[in-house]
N, C-alpha and C positions, 0 to 999 in steps of 0.2 A: 558425437551427438549427446552423449551422456553428460559431458562437461557443460555443454550449452544448456541442457535442461537444469542441471544443478545451479549454474550461475543465474539462470532466469528465475528459478524458484527463490533463490536468496534475494535477488533484485525485486521480485514481486512481493516477497514477504516484507522487505523494507518499505516498499510503497504502501502496502496495506497498514503496516504499523505506523507509518507517518500519518495516514488518514485517521487512525484510531487516536493517536496522540493529538491530532488537530481537533478532533471531536472533544476530547477531554479539555483541551486548551480553551476552546470557545465556551464550554460549559462553565469553566472557572472564571471567565472574564465577566466583568461588571458591564452594565449598560454604558454605551459610549457617552462620555462627557469630555469635552475638550479641556482637560485639566492635566497638570503635571502628575497628579496622583494616579489618574487613569493610565498614563503612559508609563509611569513607574511600575504599576501593577502588571502591565503588559510586558515590560522588560524583565520582570522577575517571575514570569509564568514559566515554570520549568517544563510544562507540557509543550509549550510552544518551542522551547529550546530542543526538546526531544524530537519534535516534528522536523526541525531543521536538520538535526543530525541524521535522522532516518532517511529523509528525502535526499540529503546530500550523499549519503552512502549509496542509495539507489541510483542516483545520477552518475556517480563514479563507476559503479558496476555497469550501468547502461553504456557509458562511453567505452568501457573495455569490451563489452559484448559487441557493440557496433564495429569496433576496430577489428575484431577477430572472426566474426561470423557474418554470413549474408543476412541482410535485412529481412528477406523473405522467410528465413527460418527463425530469426530472433523475434521479430515483432509479434507474430501470433502467440508466442509464449508469454508475452506480457499479460495476457488474459488470466494468468494464474493469480494476478493481484486481486481479481474479482472473487476468486475462490477463497483466498486468504482473508480478504475483507469481510466476506460473509461469515466465515468461521470466527473471526475476531469480534464481529458485531454480536454474534450469538454468545460467545464465551465472556468477553470483557464488558459488553454493554447490556447483556441480557435481553437483547431484542428478540422478539418472536420471528422465526423464519418460516414462511409458509412452504408447503410442499412444492409448489411450482418453482420456487427459487432453488430448492434442492435439485429439482429436475434440470434447471438451467445449469447448475454446477456440474451435473452429470454430462450434459451436452458439451460444456467447456472441456471437461476431462477427455471426452472422446475426441474432440478437436485437437487437443494437445497430443494425444496418442498418434493421430494421423500426421501431425506436423513432425514429430520426432521419428516416425517410422521411416 
């Protein structure tokens, strides 16, 4: 069960980092104009490329997890991505996190504990 938890944590981390990279990618994008210049800027947006790499890695890990573990154990652990996403939004994006969201993270962690128990 520890291996599943570690794999799920890495997979969830990759999902959360993909979302953070996507946020940076869209913040860097210019207003949509149907021009070659806009599409060139999109193609050269390294945050968008990092999003693809991160999400791709998360998907490959998810395939591995699904192949080797029961879905009833694996799927609830994907909620760790909410925890990593909240931490990343506070650290990288400097977003304020209200106490109620921290309470939600606590509930998620209790749920993870019961799933791996």
